[in-house]
C-alpha positions as CSV (number, residue, x, y, z in Angstrom):
1,M,-20.4,-30.6,-3.0
2,K,-20.4,-27.1,-1.4
3,K,-23.2,-24.7,-0.8
4,S,-22.6,-21.0,-0.8
5,I,-26.1,-19.4,-0.9
6,P,-29.6,-20.8,-1.0
7,V,-31.8,-21.3,-4.2
8,A,-34.1,-18.5,-4.7
9,A,-37.3,-17.5,-6.7
10,A,-39.5,-20.4,-8.1
11,N,-40.0,-18.4,-11.2
12,A,-36.2,-18.1,-12.0
13,I,-35.2,-18.8,-15.6
14,Q,-33.2,-21.8,-15.6
15,Y,-30.4,-22.6,-18.3
16,T,-28.4,-25.9,-18.5
17,I,-25.4,-25.9,-20.7
18,T,-23.6,-29.0,-21.6
19,P,-20.5,-29.7,-23.8
20,V,-22.1,-32.6,-25.6
21,D,-19.6,-33.3,-28.4
22,L,-16.1,-31.8,-28.1
23,N,-15.0,-33.0,-31.5
24,A,-18.1,-31.6,-33.1
25,H,-17.7,-28.5,-31.1
26,L,-21.2,-28.5,-29.7
27,Y,-22.8,-27.2,-26.7
28,E,-26.3,-28.2,-25.8
29,V,-28.5,-25.7,-24.2
30,V,-31.8,-26.3,-22.2
31,V,-33.8,-23.4,-20.9
32,N,-36.7,-23.9,-18.4
33,I,-39.2,-21.1,-18.3
34,P,-41.6,-21.9,-15.3
35,E,-44.1,-19.0,-16.1
36,P,-44.0,-18.2,-19.8
37,Q,-46.2,-15.7,-21.6
38,P,-48.6,-16.9,-24.3
39,Q,-46.8,-16.9,-27.6
40,Q,-43.4,-16.5,-25.6
41,T,-40.7,-14.7,-27.6
42,V,-37.0,-15.5,-27.2
43,S,-34.1,-14.0,-29.1
44,L,-30.2,-14.4,-29.2
45,P,-28.3,-11.2,-29.0
46,V,-26.6,-10.0,-32.3
47,W,-23.6,-8.4,-30.5
48,I,-21.8,-8.4,-27.2
49,P,-21.2,-5.3,-25.0
50,G,-17.6,-3.9,-25.4
51,S,-17.3,-5.0,-29.0
52,Y,-19.1,-2.8,-31.2
53,L,-20.1,-5.0,-34.2
54,V,-23.2,-6.8,-35.1
55,R,-21.8,-10.4,-35.1
56,E,-24.9,-12.5,-35.7
57,F,-24.4,-15.0,-33.0
58,S,-27.4,-16.8,-34.2
59,K,-25.5,-18.2,-37.2
60,N,-24.1,-20.9,-34.6
61,L,-27.6,-21.9,-33.2
62,Q,-29.2,-24.9,-34.5
63,D,-32.1,-27.5,-33.8
64,M,-34.3,-25.4,-31.7
65,T,-37.2,-27.3,-30.3
66,A,-39.8,-26.6,-27.5
67,S,-42.1,-28.6,-25.3
68,Q,-44.9,-27.8,-22.7
69,G,-46.7,-30.2,-20.5
70,G,-45.0,-33.0,-22.1
71,Q,-46.0,-32.2,-25.6
72,M,-44.0,-30.6,-28.4
73,V,-45.0,-27.0,-29.3
74,D,-44.0,-25.0,-32.3
75,A,-40.8,-22.7,-32.2
76,V,-41.3,-20.3,-35.2
77,Q,-38.2,-18.3,-36.3
78,Q,-39.5,-14.6,-36.7
79,N,-36.3,-13.2,-38.2
80,K,-32.6,-13.8,-38.0
81,N,-32.4,-14.1,-34.1
82,T,-35.8,-14.4,-32.8
83,W,-38.3,-17.3,-32.2
84,Q,-41.9,-17.2,-31.3
85,I,-43.0,-20.2,-29.1
86,D,-46.6,-21.5,-29.4
87,A,-46.9,-21.7,-25.7
88,S,-49.9,-21.3,-23.2
89,A,-49.5,-19.0,-20.1
90,G,-48.7,-20.5,-16.8
91,V,-47.5,-23.9,-18.0
92,P,-43.8,-24.6,-17.6
93,L,-42.0,-24.4,-21.1
94,T,-38.8,-26.0,-22.1
95,L,-36.6,-25.0,-25.0
96,S,-33.6,-27.0,-26.4
97,Y,-31.0,-26.2,-28.9
98,Q,-27.4,-26.6,-29.8
99,I,-24.6,-24.1,-30.3
100,C,-21.6,-24.7,-32.5
101,A,-18.6,-23.2,-30.9
102,Y,-15.9,-22.6,-33.3
103,D,-14.6,-18.9,-32.5
104,S,-11.3,-18.9,-30.3
105,S,-11.7,-15.1,-29.6
106,V,-12.9,-13.6,-26.4
107,R,-16.2,-12.5,-27.9
108,T,-18.1,-15.7,-28.5
109,A,-17.8,-19.4,-27.9
110,W,-15.3,-22.1,-28.3
111,L,-15.2,-25.9,-27.6
112,D,-12.7,-28.7,-28.4
113,A,-11.2,-31.7,-26.6
114,S,-8.7,-29.3,-24.7
115,R,-10.9,-26.3,-23.6
116,G,-14.1,-24.8,-23.5
117,F,-15.2,-21.0,-23.3
118,F,-18.4,-19.0,-23.8
119,N,-19.9,-15.5,-23.4
120,G,-23.6,-15.8,-22.5
121,T,-24.6,-13.4,-25.5
122,S,-23.6,-16.1,-27.8
123,V,-25.2,-19.1,-26.1
124,F,-28.1,-18.0,-23.9
125,V,-31.4,-16.9,-25.5
126,R,-33.1,-13.9,-23.8
127,V,-36.5,-14.7,-22.7
128,H,-38.4,-11.5,-23.4
129,G,-40.5,-10.2,-20.3
130,A,-38.4,-12.1,-18.0
131,E,-35.0,-10.3,-18.2
132,Q,-35.2,-9.0,-14.6
133,R,-36.0,-12.3,-13.0
134,L,-33.3,-14.4,-11.4
135,Q,-31.4,-16.4,-13.9
136,V,-30.1,-19.8,-12.8
137,L,-27.3,-21.6,-14.7
138,H,-26.4,-25.3,-14.5
139,I,-23.0,-25.8,-16.0
140,E,-22.5,-29.6,-16.7
141,A,-19.2,-31.4,-17.1
142,P,-18.2,-33.5,-20.2
143,A,-18.1,-36.9,-19.4
144,S,-14.8,-37.6,-21.2
145,Q,-13.0,-35.0,-19.3
146,P,-12.7,-35.6,-15.5
147,R,-9.8,-33.2,-15.1
148,W,-11.5,-30.1,-16.3
149,Q,-12.5,-27.3,-14.1
150,V,-14.8,-24.3,-14.4
151,V,-14.2,-20.6,-13.6
152,T,-16.6,-17.8,-13.9
153,G,-17.6,-14.4,-12.2
154,L,-21.1,-15.7,-11.5
155,T,-22.1,-16.5,-8.1
156,A,-22.1,-20.1,-7.0
157,I,-25.1,-21.9,-5.6
158,K,-23.9,-25.4,-5.5
159,T,-21.0,-26.5,-7.1
160,H,-18.4,-29.5,-7.0
161,K,-14.8,-28.8,-6.1
162,N,-13.9,-28.5,-9.8
163,G,-16.6,-25.7,-10.3
164,F,-19.1,-27.6,-12.3
165,G,-22.6,-27.2,-10.8
166,R,-25.3,-24.2,-10.3
167,Y,-24.7,-20.5,-10.3
168,H,-27.1,-17.6,-10.4
169,A,-27.4,-14.1,-11.7
170,A,-29.9,-11.3,-10.7
171,S,-30.7,-10.6,-14.2
172,Y,-30.1,-11.6,-17.9
173,D,-27.7,-8.6,-18.0
174,E,-25.7,-10.1,-15.3
175,L,-25.8,-13.7,-16.7
176,V,-24.4,-12.7,-20.1
177,D,-21.9,-10.4,-18.6
178,C,-20.0,-13.4,-17.0
179,P,-18.0,-15.5,-19.5
180,V,-17.2,-19.2,-18.5
181,E,-13.8,-20.9,-18.9
182,M,-13.5,-24.7,-18.6
183,G,-10.6,-27.0,-19.1
184,A,-7.4,-28.3,-17.4
185,F,-6.2,-24.9,-16.9
186,W,-3.4,-23.3,-14.7
187,S,-4.7,-21.3,-11.9
188,A,-3.6,-19.1,-9.0
189,E,-5.1,-16.7,-6.5
190,F,-4.1,-13.4,-4.9
191,T,-5.7,-10.5,-3.0
192,A,-5.6,-6.8,-3.9
193,H,-6.8,-4.4,-1.2
194,G,-8.4,-7.3,0.5
195,V,-10.4,-8.5,-2.3
196,P,-9.8,-12.0,-3.8
197,H,-8.7,-12.3,-7.4
198,R,-8.3,-15.5,-9.5
199,F,-6.1,-15.8,-12.6
200,V,-6.4,-18.9,-14.8
201,V,-4.3,-19.7,-17.9
202,A,-5.1,-22.2,-20.6
203,G,-2.6,-23.1,-23.2
204,A,0.8,-22.1,-21.6
205,A,4.1,-23.8,-22.4
206,A,6.1,-25.4,-19.7
207,S,8.4,-22.4,-19.4
208,F,5.6,-20.2,-18.1
209,D,6.5,-18.2,-14.9
210,G,3.1,-18.0,-13.4
211,E,4.7,-16.6,-10.2
212,R,5.8,-13.5,-11.9
213,L,2.5,-13.0,-13.8
214,I,0.6,-13.0,-10.6
215,A,3.1,-10.7,-8.8
216,D,2.9,-8.2,-11.6
217,T,-0.9,-8.5,-11.9
218,K,-1.2,-7.8,-8.4
219,K,0.8,-4.7,-8.6
220,I,-1.6,-3.5,-11.4
221,C,-4.7,-4.1,-9.6
222,E,-3.5,-2.4,-6.4
223,T,-2.4,0.6,-8.4
224,E,-5.8,0.8,-10.2
225,I,-7.7,0.3,-7.1
226,R,-5.9,3.2,-5.2
227,L,-6.5,5.5,-8.2
228,W,-10.3,5.0,-8.1
229,H,-10.6,4.5,-4.3
230,P,-7.8,6.0,-2.4
231,K,-9.7,5.2,0.9
232,G,-11.9,2.4,0.0
233,K,-12.5,-0.9,-1.7
234,P,-13.5,-1.6,-5.3
235,P,-17.1,-2.2,-6.2
236,F,-16.7,-6.0,-6.7
237,E,-16.3,-8.7,-4.2
238,R,-14.0,-10.9,-6.2
239,Y,-12.3,-10.7,-9.7
240,V,-11.5,-13.4,-12.3
241,F,-8.8,-13.0,-15.1
242,M,-9.2,-15.7,-17.9
243,L,-6.2,-15.8,-20.3
244,N,-6.2,-18.1,-23.2
245,V,-2.8,-18.6,-24.7
246,M,-2.2,-19.3,-28.4
247,D,0.5,-19.5,-30.9
248,D,-0.1,-15.8,-32.1
249,N,-3.1,-13.8,-30.9
250,Y,-4.1,-10.9,-28.7
251,G,-7.3,-9.5,-27.4
252,G,-9.3,-8.8,-24.4
253,L,-13.0,-8.2,-23.3
254,E,-14.0,-6.3,-20.2
255,H,-16.9,-7.4,-17.8
256,R,-18.1,-6.2,-14.4
257,N,-15.9,-8.7,-12.1
258,S,-13.9,-10.5,-14.7
259,T,-12.0,-10.2,-18.0
260,A,-11.5,-12.7,-21.0
261,L,-7.9,-12.3,-22.4
262,I,-5.8,-13.7,-25.2
263,C,-2.0,-13.6,-25.9
264,G,0.7,-15.2,-27.8
265,R,2.5,-18.0,-26.2
266,R,5.9,-16.3,-26.5
267,D,4.4,-13.1,-24.7
268,L,4.1,-15.0,-21.3
269,P,6.9,-14.5,-18.8
270,R,9.4,-17.4,-18.7
271,K,11.1,-19.0,-15.8
272,G,14.7,-17.9,-15.3
273,Q,14.3,-14.5,-17.0
274,A,15.1,-11.1,-15.5
275,S,12.1,-9.7,-13.7
276,D,13.2,-6.1,-14.0
277,G,11.9,-3.5,-16.5
278,N,11.3,-4.9,-19.9
279,K,14.0,-7.6,-20.2
280,A,11.3,-10.3,-20.8
281,G,10.5,-8.7,-24.2
282,S,8.1,-6.3,-25.5
283,G,5.3,-9.1,-25.7
284,Y,5.1,-9.5,-22.0
285,T,4.8,-5.7,-21.7
286,T,1.9,-5.8,-24.3
287,L,0.2,-8.5,-22.1
288,L,0.6,-6.4,-18.9
289,G,-0.9,-3.5,-20.8
290,L,-3.9,-5.6,-21.9
291,I,-4.4,-6.7,-18.2
292,S,-4.2,-3.2,-17.1
293,H,-6.6,-2.0,-19.9
294,E,-9.4,-4.5,-19.1
295,Y,-9.0,-4.1,-15.4
296,F,-9.5,-0.3,-15.8
297,H,-12.6,-1.0,-17.7
298,T,-14.2,-2.5,-14.5
299,W,-14.8,1.3,-13.6
300,N,-14.5,3.0,-17.0
301,V,-17.2,1.5,-19.1
302,K,-18.7,-1.2,-17.2
303,R,-20.0,1.0,-14.4
304,L,-19.2,4.5,-15.3
305,R,-20.6,4.2,-19.1
306,P,-22.2,6.2,-21.7
307,I,-25.9,7.3,-21.2
308,E,-26.7,5.4,-24.5
309,L,-25.6,2.3,-23.0
310,A,-27.4,2.6,-19.7
311,S,-29.4,-0.3,-20.7
312,Y,-28.3,-2.6,-23.6
313,D,-30.3,-3.3,-26.7
314,Y,-29.1,-6.6,-27.7
315,E,-31.0,-6.6,-31.0
316,R,-29.3,-3.9,-32.9
317,E,-26.3,-1.4,-32.9
318,N,-26.2,0.9,-29.6
319,Y,-24.6,4.1,-30.9
320,T,-22.6,6.7,-28.7
321,E,-20.1,9.4,-29.4
322,L,-18.2,8.6,-26.1
323,L,-16.0,5.8,-27.0
324,W,-13.0,8.3,-27.1
325,F,-13.5,8.7,-23.4
326,F,-14.3,5.1,-22.4
327,E,-11.7,3.4,-24.7
328,G,-9.5,6.3,-25.3
329,F,-8.9,7.3,-21.6
330,T,-8.6,3.8,-20.5
331,S,-5.8,3.4,-23.3
332,Y,-4.1,6.4,-21.8
333,Y,-4.2,4.9,-18.4
334,D,-3.3,1.4,-19.2
335,D,0.6,2.0,-19.9
336,L,0.6,4.9,-17.3
337,I,-0.6,2.4,-14.6
338,L,2.3,0.2,-15.5
339,R,4.7,2.9,-15.0
340,R,3.1,3.8,-11.7
341,A,3.3,0.1,-10.6
342,G,7.0,-0.1,-11.1
343,L,6.7,-2.3,-14.1
344,L,8.1,0.2,-16.6
345,D,10.8,2.9,-16.3
346,N,10.4,6.4,-17.7
347,A,11.9,5.7,-21.0
348,E,10.1,2.5,-21.6
349,Y,6.8,4.4,-20.9
350,L,7.8,7.2,-23.4
351,K,8.5,4.7,-26.1
352,L,5.1,3.3,-25.7
353,L,3.6,6.9,-25.8
354,N,5.8,7.6,-28.8
355,K,4.4,4.8,-30.7
356,T,0.8,5.9,-30.1
357,I,1.6,9.4,-31.1
358,N,3.2,8.4,-34.3
359,Q,0.2,6.0,-35.0
360,V,-2.1,9.0,-35.0
361,L,0.2,11.3,-37.0
362,Q,0.5,8.6,-39.7
363,T,-3.3,8.5,-40.1
364,P,-4.6,10.8,-42.6
365,G,-8.1,10.1,-41.6
366,R,-7.7,12.2,-38.4
367,H,-8.3,15.1,-40.6
368,V,-11.5,13.6,-42.1
369,Q,-13.1,12.4,-39.0
370,S,-13.2,13.7,-35.4
371,V,-12.7,11.2,-32.6
372,A,-16.4,11.7,-31.6
373,E,-17.5,10.6,-35.0
374,A,-15.2,7.8,-35.1
375,S,-16.8,6.5,-31.8
376,Y,-20.2,6.8,-33.4
377,D,-19.0,5.0,-36.5
378,A,-17.3,2.2,-34.6
379,W,-20.1,-0.3,-35.8
380,V,-19.3,0.2,-39.4
381,K,-15.7,1.4,-39.6
382,Y,-13.4,0.5,-36.7
383,Y,-14.5,-3.1,-36.5
384,R,-14.8,-3.4,-40.3
385,Q,-11.4,-2.1,-41.5
386,D,-10.3,-2.1,-45.0
387,E,-7.6,-0.6,-47.2
388,N,-9.1,2.8,-46.9
389,T,-9.7,2.8,-43.2
390,P,-6.5,5.1,-42.3
391,N,-7.6,7.5,-44.9
392,A,-11.2,7.8,-43.8
393,T,-11.2,7.6,-39.9
394,V,-9.1,7.8,-36.8
395,S,-8.9,5.3,-34.0
396,Y,-10.8,6.5,-30.9
397,Y,-8.3,4.3,-28.8
398,T,-5.3,6.2,-30.0
399,K,-6.5,9.6,-30.5
400,G,-8.7,9.3,-27.4
401,S,-5.7,8.3,-25.3
402,L,-4.0,11.5,-26.6
403,V,-7.0,13.6,-25.7
404,A,-6.8,12.2,-22.2
405,L,-2.9,13.0,-22.2
406,C,-3.7,16.6,-23.4
407,L,-6.4,17.1,-20.7
408,D,-4.2,15.6,-17.9
409,L,-1.2,17.7,-18.9
410,S,-3.2,20.8,-19.3
411,L,-4.9,20.3,-15.8
412,R,-1.4,19.8,-14.2
413,R,0.1,22.9,-16.0
414,E,-2.7,25.1,-14.7
415,G,-2.1,23.6,-11.2
416,S,-5.7,23.1,-10.0
417,T,-6.3,19.3,-10.4
418,T,-5.2,16.3,-12.2
419,L,-7.1,13.8,-14.5
420,D,-7.0,11.4,-11.6
421,Q,-9.1,13.6,-9.5
422,V,-11.4,14.3,-12.4
423,M,-12.0,10.5,-13.0
424,R,-12.8,10.0,-9.4
425,A,-15.1,13.0,-9.2
426,L,-16.9,12.0,-12.3
427,Y,-17.4,8.4,-10.9
428,K,-18.9,9.9,-7.9
429,Q,-21.1,12.5,-9.6
430,C,-22.5,9.9,-12.0
431,K,-22.8,7.3,-9.1
432,G,-20.9,4.8,-11.0
433,G,-23.3,4.8,-13.8
434,P,-24.4,6.3,-17.1
435,M,-22.7,9.7,-18.0
436,R,-22.9,12.3,-20.6
437,E,-20.2,14.4,-22.2
438,Q,-21.7,17.4,-20.2
439,D,-20.9,15.5,-17.0
440,L,-17.2,15.7,-17.8
441,L,-17.5,19.3,-18.6
442,D,-19.4,20.0,-15.3
443,V,-16.8,18.2,-13.2
444,L,-13.9,20.0,-15.0
445,H,-15.6,23.3,-14.4
446,T,-16.1,22.5,-10.7
447,L,-12.6,21.5,-10.1
448,T,-10.9,24.3,-12.2
449,A,-13.3,27.1,-11.9
450,R,-13.2,27.6,-15.8
451,S,-15.1,26.2,-18.8
452,W,-13.5,23.5,-20.8
453,T,-16.2,23.5,-23.4
454,T,-13.9,25.0,-26.1
455,D,-11.0,22.6,-25.4
456,I,-13.1,19.5,-25.5
457,A,-14.9,20.8,-28.6
458,A,-11.6,21.3,-30.4
459,W,-9.9,18.0,-29.2
460,V,-13.0,15.7,-29.5
461,H,-15.2,17.3,-32.3
462,G,-12.5,18.9,-34.2
463,R,-10.3,17.4,-36.9
464,F,-7.3,19.3,-36.1
465,D,-3.9,18.0,-34.5
466,L,-3.7,18.0,-30.8
467,P,-1.2,20.2,-28.8
468,V,0.7,17.1,-27.8
469,A,4.3,18.4,-28.2
470,T,3.8,21.9,-26.5
471,L,2.2,20.2,-23.4
472,L,4.8,17.5,-23.2
473,Q,7.5,20.1,-23.3
474,A,5.9,21.8,-20.4
475,H,6.2,18.5,-18.4
476,G,10.0,17.8,-19.2
477,V,9.5,15.8,-22.5
478,Q,11.3,16.9,-25.6
479,C,9.3,15.9,-28.8
480,K,11.4,16.2,-31.9
481,G,10.6,15.5,-35.6
482,D,12.4,12.4,-36.9
483,T,13.2,11.0,-40.3
484,P,10.4,8.6,-41.0
485,Q,10.9,5.2,-42.4
486,I,10.7,4.8,-46.3
487,A,7.3,3.3,-46.0
488,Q,5.8,6.4,-44.2
489,Q,7.8,8.7,-46.7
490,L,6.1,7.0,-49.5
491,G,2.8,6.7,-47.7
492,L,2.4,3.0,-47.9
493,R,1.7,0.2,-45.6
494,V,3.1,-3.1,-47.0
495,S,3.8,-6.9,-46.3
496,E,7.1,-8.3,-47.2
497,G,7.9,-11.8,-48.0
498,A,9.6,-14.2,-50.3
499,A,7.1,-13.3,-53.1
500,G,7.8,-9.7,-52.9
501,I,6.2,-6.5,-51.7
502,G,2.5,-6.5,-51.1
503,I,0.7,-3.2,-50.9
504,K,-1.7,-3.1,-48.1
505,V,-2.7,0.5,-47.7
506,V,-1.9,3.7,-49.8
507,L,-2.2,6.8,-47.6
508,R,-4.0,10.0,-48.9
509,G,-1.9,12.7,-50.3
510,S,1.2,10.6,-50.5
511,P,3.7,10.0,-53.3
512,A,2.5,6.4,-53.8
513,E,-1.1,7.8,-54.3
514,A,0.3,10.4,-56.6
515,A,1.9,7.5,-58.6
516,G,-1.3,5.6,-59.0
517,M,-0.4,2.8,-56.5
518,M,-3.3,1.1,-54.8
519,A,-4.0,-1.6,-52.2
520,G,-3.7,-5.1,-53.7
521,D,-0.6,-4.2,-56.0
522,E,2.3,-6.2,-55.9
523,W,5.5,-4.1,-56.2
524,I,7.9,-6.1,-58.3
525,G,10.7,-3.6,-58.9
526,I,11.8,-0.3,-60.2
527,E,13.3,1.1,-63.5
528,P,15.0,4.3,-64.4
529,V,12.9,6.9,-66.0
530,Q,15.3,6.9,-69.1
531,A,16.4,3.2,-69.3
532,T,19.7,2.4,-70.9
533,A,21.8,-0.7,-71.4
534,Q,24.0,0.3,-68.5
535,A,20.9,1.6,-66.3
536,A,18.5,-1.3,-66.3
537,G,16.0,-2.1,-63.7
538,W,16.0,-3.8,-60.4
539,R,13.8,-6.3,-58.7
540,L,12.7,-5.2,-55.1
541,G,13.0,-8.0,-52.3
542,K,12.0,-5.4,-49.5
543,L,11.2,-1.8,-49.3
544,D,14.4,-0.8,-47.9
545,D,16.0,-1.8,-51.2
546,L,14.4,1.2,-53.0
547,L,16.9,3.9,-52.2
548,L,19.9,1.3,-52.7
549,Y,18.9,0.7,-56.2
550,A,17.5,4.3,-57.1
551,G,20.8,6.0,-56.1
552,D,20.4,9.7,-56.4
553,A,17.5,9.7,-58.8
554,S,14.5,11.8,-57.8
555,Q,11.9,9.8,-59.9
556,V,11.7,6.1,-61.0
557,L,9.2,3.9,-62.6
558,A,7.6,1.7,-60.2
559,L,6.9,-1.9,-61.8
560,V,3.6,-3.2,-60.2
561,A,1.3,-6.2,-61.0
562,R,-2.4,-5.5,-60.8
563,D,-4.9,-8.2,-61.8
564,K,-2.0,-9.9,-63.6
565,R,-1.2,-6.8,-65.7
566,L,2.2,-5.3,-65.4
567,L,2.1,-1.4,-64.9
568,R,4.9,1.1,-64.9
569,L,4.1,3.9,-62.5
570,P,6.1,7.2,-62.2
571,L,7.1,7.6,-58.6
572,Q,8.6,10.7,-57.0
573,L,11.1,9.7,-54.5
574,P,11.3,11.2,-50.9
575,A,13.6,14.1,-50.7
576,A,16.8,13.6,-48.8
577,T,16.7,16.9,-47.0
578,A,13.1,16.5,-46.0
579,P,13.6,16.4,-42.0
580,K,15.6,19.7,-42.1
581,M,13.1,21.3,-44.6
582,A,10.2,20.4,-42.3
583,E,11.8,21.5,-39.1
584,K,12.6,24.9,-40.5
585,A,9.1,25.3,-42.0
586,A,7.6,24.4,-38.6
587,T,9.8,26.8,-37.0
588,K,8.6,29.7,-39.1
589,G,5.0,28.5,-38.9
590,R,4.6,27.3,-42.4
591,K,3.9,24.0,-43.9
592,P,6.8,22.2,-45.7
593,T,7.2,23.3,-49.2
594,T,8.1,19.8,-50.5
595,K,5.2,17.4,-51.2
596,T,7.3,14.4,-50.2
597,A,8.7,15.8,-47.0
598,T,6.5,14.1,-44.2
599,P,8.7,14.1,-41.2
600,A,5.9,15.6,-39.0
601,D,4.4,12.1,-39.3
602,T,7.2,10.7,-37.0
603,V,8.5,12.2,-33.9
604,T,10.8,11.0,-31.1
605,L,10.3,11.6,-27.2
606,S,13.0,12.0,-24.8
607,V,13.3,13.0,-21.2
608,A,14.6,16.6,-20.9
609,D,13.7,17.3,-17.2
610,E,13.6,14.1,-15.1
611,K,12.0,15.7,-12.0
612,S,9.0,17.2,-14.1
613,V,8.4,13.9,-15.8
614,N,8.4,11.9,-12.5
615,C,5.9,14.4,-11.0
616,W,3.6,13.6,-13.9
617,L,4.1,9.9,-14.2
618,D,4.0,9.4,-10.4
619,G,0.7,10.9,-10.3
620,R,1.8,13.7,-8.0
C-alpha cells in the first residue's frame, strides 16, 4: 500500500464502486452520507459536460436501497433521475444500487471480462446539499481479475500498486470530471515541460508501436503548453490519456486533467512503419488530431468556458451560443498543432484544411442557421442528426474552425497580433474561467485598437459564406474551384454496396431534390427519357456508373424503390461545362446561370508562396 495524502473531513461523502459481475456488466455502488439532510434528495445527472445531449443515465440504474442506523428506509423515486430518501438528520445514511454498463463510448460506462470504464456522471448520484464537500471514492478490484490495473485523474489517498484503492475529489464536480479506466492495459509515462503524463491503451493489437505514439503525443503536449504558457507551466500537476482501441470507432471527451479517447485498431502506429509525415496512414493522423483536440480543451472549455457553464446544472440542458468558439477554435488548432509539432508538412496540413472547407461548402444548412444558433441548438440538432441535418444546420466544429481561421489570418494581415496572442490574453482576462463573447471582442479591441464587432457579427451570427479564399490567398495559399464528385453535383449522400445505392441525404436545392428523390430511397437504375429497343435501361451498381450509362443525355429517368414501390423520377444530369461556367460567373461577380453547376461546393488548396505559408503555420 502507498499513502500519498492524508484522509480529510469526517463529513466527506464516500462512494465505493465494485465490478460485481463482469458477465452481467454490473457495477455495485455504495454511497455513505455521514450527515444527511432530513428527507435527503439524490439524483443522477442526465448529461455529461462536453457532450451536449440529454442521455438519461438513470436508465442504467437499478435496485436502489437505503438504510440508516441499521434499518431500511424508503427511497422514493420522484422523477426519471431523482430519489427522496426517508432519512433523519444527523444519522449516517447508506445508499446502494447497481449500474448496468453496456456503453463502450467515452461518455458513460462499460464493463466486461476484459475491461472496465466509467464516467462519474453515469454512476455516482449527486447528494443534494453536499456537492461542495470532500468526495472520497473507493475503487474495488474484481476478484476474478488479479492482473487488472486502474488509472484516473483523481488524487490518490491510499492505493495498491495496481491503482485500486481510495481517491478523493474536492467537490462533486471534480469527482465526476475524472473518468476511471481499469483492465490489463498497456501503459507508458512521459513528461512535458516538467509535468508528468501517463498514456494507457486498452485493446491494441500486437503490432502497436507504443514508443512512437508516446513520442508524437509528447510533441503535441509540449507544443500546446508553449502556446498557452510560453514562460510557465500548465494549470495541472499531472495528466492522463485513456485510449480504448476497437475494431472501428472514433471519439473523445475532455476533462480537466485527463481525456478518454477511442480509435480504430488500424489507426494505431505499427512497428516497422516509417515515422515521418503521414506514411502510417490517414487513420493515425486522425488519432493524433483527436489527441491534440482533447488536450487543447484542457484550456479551452474546461477552464476558459462559456459563462452559461460556469457551474453545471446536471438536471437539464445547459444552453450556450459559444460552442463555435470552444469547439470550433479548438478544431482550428488541433491540426495546426500537428503541423507546428512537425507531425505534418504543409501539403498534409492543407489537405486537412481543404476537407474542412469543402464540408462546410457542401452543407446547405450554413445559409439556414448561423454558427451561434447551431451552438445553441446542439442539444436537439447536432447530437440528433437525421436525413435533413445538412439542410437545416451547420456544424459549429467545422464552420467554427473556419471562423478561427478567418480571424487568425485577418489579424496577421493587419499585422498587429495573432490568434495565439488573443487566446492567451483572453485566458488571462477571464482568469482561466467563464467568458462571454464580449470578452473576446474586448481583447480583440485592446490588441488591435479597432472594433471587431461587425466582423464577428457577420461570421458568427450571419448566414453568409466566410472570406476564406481571399484570406488564404493573402497568406500564400491558392484556393481554386474544382470539379465536384458526381454525388456533390447531384446533391446526394449515399451508401454503396452489393445491394445497390442507398440514398442517405438529399441536399436542398439540388438536382436530386428537384427530381423528387428522398432519403431512404434505393436507387436501382436509370432509363432514357424516350426508351427504345436499342436504348434500354441500366442497373446502377455504384454512383460513378451514372455518367457511363447516361452518355451525352441531359436527362434520364431514375428508377428508385420507395416503400416497395418502383418510381421513375426525371433527373436533370450535371452539366459537363459546369466548372468553367461557375469560375467565369464568379469572376464577374454573378451566380452561375446553370442550376446544376455546383463547383463552388468543392475547392482545392495549394501552396503559392511557401514563405508566407510557413510564417502563418509556424506561428510567427
